[in-house]
N, C-alpha and C positions, 0 to 999 in steps of 0.2 A: 620363640619365634620363628614357623618355619618359612620355606622358602616361597611360599602361597601367599601365607600373610605380609612378610616382608615386600614382596611384588605389591601388595595392593596397597601398602601404607607409603609406598615410594610412588606409587600411582596418584594418590589421596594429596602428598604433599606438590608433585609437580602441578598437578592440577590447580590447589590454593595459589602456588606460585604464577600457573596461567592467570587467576583473576586479578590476583594482586597487581599482575603487570597491566592487565587490560584498564584495571582502575585509575595508575599513574597515567598510562596514556591518553585515556578519557580527560583525567583534569587537565591535560597538556594541552589537548585540542579544545577542551574549554576556554583554558586560559587565552589559545591565540583568537577564538574565535570572539572571546569578550573583548580584546584590544579591537580586532577589526569592525567592532560594531560600535565603540565608542568613537574610531577613527573615519567610522560612515556616516554615524547620527554627525558628525561635525560637519562632514563635506554636505550633508542633504541640508543641514539649517543655512550654509552658505550659500548653495542654489536653489533653496527654497526664496531665501533674502532676493539674490539677484533676478532668479525667475521674477518676483514682484515686482521689483525696477524696470525690468525689461519689458514687461505685460503693461506698466502703466505709461511707458514710453510709445508704446504703440498705441493704447489708447488716445493721446494726445495726438499723435499722427492721423489716426483715421479721424479724428474731431476737427482736422485742418487738411482732410484728404482732397479738397479742391486748389488748394494752395502749396502743397508740397512737393516735388519735383516724385515721376514713377518713382525711380530709381531709388531714392530713400525711402518709399513706402516698402517696397520690396526689401531694401537691406532690415527694416523696423519688423517686418513680418518674419523672414527667415531668422532671425535672431530669435524672435520671441517660440519659433516652432524650433530651433537647436536646444534653446533653453527647455522645454518643457521636456524633450526626448532625454537630455541629461538628468532631467529630474524623474523621469519617469524609470532611467534604467538605473539611476541611484537607490530610488524606492524599493525596485523588485530585488537589489544587489542586498539591500537591508532585512526584508522579509525574508529572502532565503537566509540568511545569517542568525536571523531569529529564529528560523523554523530548524534551524541546524543545531542552535543553542538547546532551542526543545528537547527536540531528539535527543541530544547528547546528556541533559539532565536526566531524562528518562534511562537512559541507558545504565549510567552511573547511578541511581537510585536503584535497577535492579541487578547491579551488579555489588554493590554494598552490601544488599539483602543478602545476595548470595555468600558473601564474604562471613555477614555475620550469622548464618545458620552452619558454616564450616564449622566457625570458631564453637560455634555453640555445642558441635556435634565432633568432637578432635576422635571419637571413637570408630569414626567411618572408615579411616585408614586401616583400620585392624581390621574390619569384617570385609572379607572377599567381595560377600554379595552384597555387602551395601554400596561397597564402591561400583561394583559395575553396574546396581541397579540408581542410586542417587544420583552418583558423580556422574553417569552415562547421559541418566535425563539432563541434569544439568546443563550437561555440555553443549547435548544435542537444542534443548531450547534456546542457550544463546546463540548456538549457529544458525537454528531455524531462524531467530530473529534479525541476526546482522543478514541474513541471504534475504529475508524479505525486507529491507531497508534497502540493499543493493540495487534489487531487480525493480523496487517502486523509484530509485534512484534515478536509474538508467530511463525508465520509462517515462518519469520527468521531463528529466533532460533531452531525449529523444522526443519527446511528443510536444506538451504544453510548451516549455521554457524556450526551445526551437521554433514554436510556432509566433510566442510571443514577441521574440528576437527578428522574427520575418516580420510582424506589424509594423513595428518600431520602422525597419527599413523602406515597408510600401507606405505606410503614412507618408515620411517624407515625400516619397515619390509623388503621392497624390497631392499632397500639398504644392508642390512645384508645376503638376499638371494642370492645376488651377488657373496658373496664368497663361497656358501657354493652347489648353484643350480640354474645355469644360466638360465635354461627351466623355473623353477617356477619363477625365480624374472622378466623375459618376459612376463608370464603367468601376475603376478601379476599387471604389470605396464601397460598391455593393458584392465585390468577389471578397472583399476584407470581412464584411457582414458574416457571408457564409461561411469562410472560414474562423470568425472569431466564434458562430455557435457551434462547429465541427469541436472547436478547444475546448470551449465549456462544458460542453457534454463528456469529454476525454477529464477533465479537471471532474466532474462529477461521479465517474467512473472508479476514479482512483479514491477519491474521497469514500464509495461507499466499498470498494476492498476494503479500506484501511480500516474503518468500523460505522455499517452501514447505519442510521439512526433509529430507522425502522424497528430494527434489533431490540433497542432501549424500550419505545414508545409501542410496541404493536408486536414485537413476540416474535419467535422463531417461524411459525407458518408464513405468515403475510410477507417477512424478509426472503423468505426461499422463493415464497412463488416470484414476488417482485425479480428476486438475483436471476432467476431459472429465463423468464421471460425479455429481460436485459441480454443477457448470455446469447439467445436465440437469436437478437440483432444481429450479433457479432461471431457468430461461427457458423462455417458452412455443413450443420449438422441438422439432422432431426432431434430436438431435443423432449424428452417425454415425461413429466412430474405425474404421480401418482401418490396422493396423500390419503389413509385411513385412520379412524379412529375418533377420537375428541378432540377437538379443537380446544385447547387451553394452554396458558403460562405454566412455564418450570421456570427452576431455578438459572439464576441468571447464568452461571459460571456451565450450566447444564446446555443452555441455548447457543451460548456462543461456543462451545468446541464442538456442538453438532454443525453448526452452519459452517464454522470455520473447516470443518471436515470433508462436508459434502462441498463446500469451495474450491477445497484441492483437489478432490477427487475430481469434478467436473475441469476444474484446469488442465490436470493431468491427461485427461482424455481429449481435449483441443490439442494440447501441444503435443503430444503424442502419437495425434491420428491427421495431423494439417497438410500431412503430405500423400494419404491413401488414396488412391486413384475411387474409390467407390465413397459415394456419402456415408458417413458414419450416422448410424442410430445411438443414442445416449439415453438410458433410462433412468431415473431417479424415483426408488418408493420409500416412501415415509410411513410406517404403520405405528400407531401409538396405543398400547392399552393400558391398564391398571395398574401395572409393576414395571413396565419398560416402554423405549423410544429404540425400535430397530430400521436402519438405515440400509438401500441397497442401491448400491452405485454402478450399473455395469453398459457395456458397448461392444458392438461387433467390431472392433478394430483389430491392431495388430497384435497386441497383446504384447505378453514377457513371458519370462520365466521367472516362476516366483524363488525357485531355490537360490537365485542370483541376487535377491532384492538385498540379503545381510549384506551382501559383498559391493552393493552399490554407494556411491555417494550422495544419492538424492536423501532428503530426511523427509519427505512429506507423508509416507506411506509408515514407516517407523514411528515418528510424533505421533500419528493416529492412534495407532495401534497402541503406546505408552500411554497416553491420556486415556483410552478406554478401559486397558485395562487398570490404572488409577482409581478409575470410576466404578471398578469392579465389574464392567462388560466383560465382552469376548469380541474379537473380530476374526473374520476368514477374508480369504484371498485367493479367489479361481479363476485362475489366467493361465494362457496357453499360447505358444508364439503363432502367430496369426490367425489366432482364433478369438480374439477377443480379450475381455479382464472382466471380472466381475469382483468387486468387495463389497464386504457386507460387515456391520458391526449391530452390535444390541448394547445400550446402558441402562441401568436401571432408573426410575425416574418419579417424580413426585411432582406435583403439581402445585402451584404457591398463587393461585389464583381460582377465583369460580367456575365451573365446568361450562364448555362452549358447546355449541352445537356439534353433532357426530359430522364429519368429512366424508367425503366418498370423491376422489376425482380421476 
C-alpha cells in the first residue's frame, strides 16, 4: 500500500471514528432530553392540577362578586393569571424538548445509516477517489444539515421564541391595566394582536423553509412561484421569475433538489447584497424540455471570485454542485467581483404525472 492509499485509509478510518463519536454524543444528548421531558411532564401535570384548582376558586369568587372584598377578588384573579402563565411557559418548554427530541432522533437515524453504509463498504478507505468522493460528500451533507439546524434554531430563538416570551410579559401587564386604565389595556391588547399576527407569519415562513407542503401536494413550479412571491415581500430587491416548458410533476427527489437549490441561490443573493447601495435585480429562470430541466439564477450585485469557492467555508454552492453531478447533470458559475453572479445548472428529468399546459411567464 503506497502513501496515497495509506492516507486515504487513514482519512476513511478517521471519518468513521467521527461518525461514531457523533452517534455517541447524540445518544447522550437524547438521554438528557428524555430525562428533562419526564421531569417537565411531571411538573406540567402538577401545574395543570394547580391551575384547575385556582380557576375553580376564581369562579367561586366571581359568583360571590358583590359580597367579597375587592382585594380578595384581585388576589384570586392575579393568582389565576400567574398560574396560567406558569402553565404556558411549561407547555412551551415541553414542546421545545419534544421538538429537540424529534430532531435528535432524525439526526441519529441519519448517522446510523451513514455508519451502516461505511461498514458495508470497508474498501472505501483504500480507494483515494472514493474517499474524496463518497466521504467528502457525506461529511458535507452532515455539515450542511447541522448548519441549517443551527441557523433555524437561532432564527427561532431570536424571532418567535423571543416574541412569545414578550407576549407573556405584556399579557400580564394588560391584565393589571384592566383594573387601572381600561383604555390603555385595550390599546395594549390591540398591539399584542398585531404582533401575534406578525409572529404567526414568521412561524409559517420557518415551516415553509423547513418543508413547504405545496411541494408534496402541487409540485415544483407552484411551490417556486409561491416562494418567489413571499421572497419579494421580505427583501428590497426586484425579483423576476421566468418559466418555460410543459408544467408537470417530476420525481419527488428531483423536485426537492431543484427547489432547495433555487432557495439556496436566492438566499445567497439576498444575504450577500443586503448592504448594496443600489437596488439589486434577481432573475430566476426555469426551462423544461422533454429531457432536462435547466435553472438559472442571476443578479447584478457584488459578485465574487469563483476561484476562491473551493477555499471558502460555505457549503451551499458546493452541495448543489455535488447533487447536480450525482443526478448526471452539470453546473456553471459565472461571477466576477463587482459584476454580479450567474449560477446555472441542468439535470436530466423524467415526468411522473400526466403532462400539463405549456407555461411561459
